[in-house]
C-alpha positions in Angstrom: -30.2 -16.0 7.9 -27.0 -16.6 9.8 -23.7 -17.1 7.9 -20.3 -18.3 9.0 -17.2 -18.4 6.8 -14.6 -20.4 8.6 -11.0 -21.5 7.9 -8.7 -23.4 10.2 -7.0 -20.2 11.2 -10.0 -18.1 12.1 -13.7 -17.2 11.6 -13.6 -14.8 8.7 -17.2 -13.8 8.9 -20.0 -14.5 11.4 -23.3 -12.6 11.1 -26.6 -12.2 9.4 -26.9 -11.9 5.7 -29.5 -11.5 3.0 -27.7 -13.6 0.4 -24.6 -15.8 -0.1 -23.1 -16.6 -3.5 -20.5 -19.2 -4.0 -19.2 -21.6 -6.7 -19.7 -25.3 -6.3 -17.8 -28.1 -8.0 -19.7 -29.2 -11.1 -22.7 -26.9 -10.2 -21.5 -23.4 -11.0 -22.5 -20.4 -9.0 -25.3 -20.8 -6.5 -27.0 -18.2 -4.4 -28.6 -18.9 -1.0 -31.4 -16.8 0.4 -33.4 -17.1 3.6 -35.5 -20.3 3.8 -33.3 -22.1 1.2 -33.8 -25.9 1.1 -31.1 -27.9 2.8 -27.9 -28.2 0.7 -24.5 -29.6 1.0 -21.9 -29.1 -1.7 -18.2 -29.0 -2.4 -16.7 -25.6 -3.2 -14.6 -24.8 -6.2 -11.7 -22.4 -6.1 -13.5 -19.1 -6.4 -15.1 -16.2 -4.7 -17.7 -16.2 -1.9 -19.8 -13.1 -1.7 -21.9 -12.3 1.3 -24.6 -9.6 1.2 -24.7 -8.6 4.8 -27.9 -7.6 6.5 -26.1 -4.7 8.1 -22.7 -3.2 7.4 -20.5 -3.8 4.4 -20.8 -6.8 2.1 -18.0 -9.4 2.4 -16.0 -10.9 -0.4 -13.5 -13.7 0.1 -11.3 -16.1 -1.9 -11.8 -19.7 -1.0 -9.6 -22.5 -2.3 -12.0 -25.3 -2.1 -14.0 -26.5 0.9 -17.7 -27.1 1.6 -20.9 -25.2 2.0 -23.7 -26.5 4.2 -27.2 -24.8 4.3 -29.9 -25.8 6.8 -32.4 -24.1 9.1 -31.6 -20.6 7.8 -27.9 -21.1 8.4 -25.1 -21.1 5.8 -21.8 -22.5 7.0 -18.8 -22.3 4.6 -15.7 -24.3 5.6 -12.5 -23.9 3.6 -9.0 -25.0 4.3 -7.7 -21.7 2.8 -9.8 -18.6 2.7 -8.9 -14.9 2.6 -11.0 -11.8 2.9 -10.6 -9.4 -0.1 -9.1 -6.7 2.1 -6.4 -9.1 3.4 -5.1 -10.1 0.0 -1.6 -8.9 -0.8 -1.9 -8.1 -4.5 1.9 -8.1 -5.1 2.2 -11.6 -3.6 -0.7 -12.8 -5.6 0.8 -11.4 -8.8 4.1 -13.2 -8.1 2.2 -16.5 -7.3 0.3 -16.1 -10.6 3.6 -15.6 -12.5 5.1 -18.7 -10.8 2.0 -20.7 -11.5 2.0 -19.7 -15.2 5.7 -20.9 -15.5 4.9 -24.2 -13.7 1.8 -24.8 -15.9 3.9 -24.4 -19.0 6.5 -26.8 -17.6 4.3 -29.3 -15.9 0.8 -29.0 -17.5 -0.8 -30.7 -14.5 -3.8 -30.2 -12.2 -1.8 -28.8 -9.4 -0.3 -26.1 -11.5 -3.7 -25.3 -12.9 -5.2 -25.0 -9.4 -2.4 -22.7 -8.3 -3.1 -20.5 -11.3 -6.8 -20.4 -10.6 -6.1 -19.5 -6.9 -3.8 -16.7 -7.9 -6.4 -15.3 -10.4 -9.2 -15.4 -7.8 -7.0 -13.5 -5.3 -6.1 -10.9 -7.9 -9.7 -10.4 -8.9 -10.7 -9.7 -5.4 -7.7 -7.5 -4.8 -8.8 -5.5 -7.9 -5.6 -6.2 -9.8 -6.4 -8.6 -12.6 
């Protein structure tokens, strides 16, 4: 199946894959294989994992967005997405510390989302 992972800045991945795993809002993790039934879902802050047909597998942090599956194509659209290899672990660590301070002070959804984004980035960077 053909997979595209797209953000406004660039196409992060375009190629064939055996499987795609992502986390949907209210639905948890879902895996897509060839010949999957049509699907449209909102993405949670989390990881997208692409098991490439050839070459290295791809992991990315997405901060929301949508996944669309149809006719052996998986299209992932996200306002903010980063490949694992592009993540600056030090910057993500600083963002996590700032989010933790803000969450204590504000205890709101925005602070919680910032903390979840930082944690996903750190997981992918291998620095949890």
